[in-house]
Steps between C-alpha positions, in 0.01 A plus 500: 500500500440341159858407416585328829547123524490249783710187545380243756747233603308222676797318651548222751677716760365847422229683304633814335294759312682767298326807357707680235482755222688432172760767419594369159800293384395220733546708817243531780420745775386297800200670664400247762606168654321250719697208647348249746583143604332239282252263658303222334749416222764231455726479195271734306189292579206628709451272801275730708269727301401729786856558622622567146219749430569686823875520427435638152243747632744636760779536244271686258369722779852602602590579140185713471587688816858576393399604146167674583350311206223242491615171345245346268708256294847349486742276314531194720803272524466121493752225572520142622638168387170434318617747232664350189624644172586395146607652173271456199469633144207637302448612141238674289452671164495880502134587442542846344710364217848634558500717818487359853220636720447474878226247426753278320721505810205404719412218263852355487521511882168316513650240266789457746248468785314231306825308451535455878247220473251375755588627848225312677205642695705644789778689325490833324735717296629802693732656240574463130811716456651548151874434497547595136307519174599391151373633166533279192765295677702802624538463884597746772211745452361656818228736371362377169199735479525710183769280343452332166465124470252219440588227751522605866650267763564536871712323761315543829552423867185359660444492878225283652374442851243305697167672441358449849814638670498807277127554558546485877766771490272716288208436734704627795597819318143569384364429850747762629330754270750508212437409135767278339614670179738216418665206673874522442758227556729641767842442336372680190406796718820484706709517184339834415650650815838333545637411155664736253421501125860399432471193722177395333665531158820313586327227697442492876350268759285649777465306828248655739520331842177585679337354808305213346664446159817585311396627156730455202484687168734526203517786250688487170502733199276736694223242556400251766568139407466300825309524829452262790441491878693296755298401811791557741579851622553733795235356729677164486813671633293642787353160587844338492616755758190443714558123502879515532500751787169382655349849496158631382471579129455872567827509698675300228394758241633781717828316554536441126451867419723640775781244537473253212781441251497308174856373545579349839870581455419873500370488862745572779529197733509738800162663417204379703128542435231491768204264453204383708401135471147419384269389778717583802626842389838412647766747383813364334800631309598328174787572258401717204691253285236239590239710322716495189548123524120459496430765232773419249387146400144619431615798290731266311203273432293791365784616273573146384133451407517826303820383331340168404193681365712735290710215359187300418353799316806529277576855616789496745825659387365847433715804428295718737554256785251464787299762686401392851210680665222455756493512878664159523831627363571774754726299733870588499698265278208407271663636183824315572311177565294546181811560289653176636187285448435648154848409371658842547237677289497876545235566765363838606229614739184629332321799657217718364628761253345804338284615792468834680266636764416274794801275438627415849238235593556303177866550417630147572501174301191378689288755311604432142172326421283773656673776302515284189122448505450876499750533212320225312175690552660825381606328177144371453368852571721641226372240249127547574318781314251573778579292812257512793634720782606266782508773763298794627540747784453310825164559664496719809521293820158448664600674822611812313176500303296454819691776674431734210127427514499560876678833456244612239214408734663690787539814282133483395391475865715801592348707221146409614587596857 
């Protein structure tokens, strides 16, 4: 299927592959999904190559099975506290005389890239995203191609990351049998799925609380103007529970999902939760409120770090408020806690929008990045004149092929008899 796209979210807690077909107007029909636990990654960094490759391979295989399509390439999400961003400017003279060409836009973006300066041997530029163009001193231009002018300028948002970390993620994906079409910063992808055009225009902060990092992005006047990653997220909440309750990490994760609360005051003092102590397996009953008393301080820390980051960036009091998304914001009371920590800013929960088809497995906030990567790919597909098809009909399983050959042989023997 030539117009299908694949988003591959290589996360700390899960690997999610989404196969989708663009329907136009930014909407997608989801054709296949593959979600598996993530192994071999911490905070967006590969720590065990073999485990990471196997996790990615299993996720891709499940997406192939549910879509009946063979996945050849994908748009891959990246994150981690090694990622940094800055805003730079570039300028050039319009080469054709008075009319801006696509080549002029490429050249002015290259000028912005050059203005980043020396990154050192182990950093690379991931994105150079135009925020706005200016022609002969007139700002606020979004698509200058075809317009008249002599001096073209751009204000661009540049994202950089540690080269070796990015290469290791790409190696894992390639080793799993998938070509990387583009590495995409996760909050940029997530925004495609959970933010509205009106929010981007008015100004909105996106806080994506994942397992290994909490990603922050700010959009204003329709463009991205700030990105960062906070190295404290959902897995820290899980470990706090494991230590505080003296239970295995796996049990702590289960307790967090099933009985956790973001605000301790919202838990009924009479409610009890069953646990089994690590080592001895001794069963005990603890108040549900205790879970909230352990969880709340860590969530407050994450939100306070996001608040500090937004204030430092200069983009805090935004008309569109804050959109909270990611698997780390699913606990009851999270929105109320976020509104309190973020100085009573308007806070809403961000979930994937504009999708049909196989929606149920990816309908929650934890899948904003996965869906957003597919949407990002769909936008790229619309821009490219002749993009390479990322998918083909899935090959017939070996056992079905072998059974068919055996049946043919049997029929030939019968005819001879």
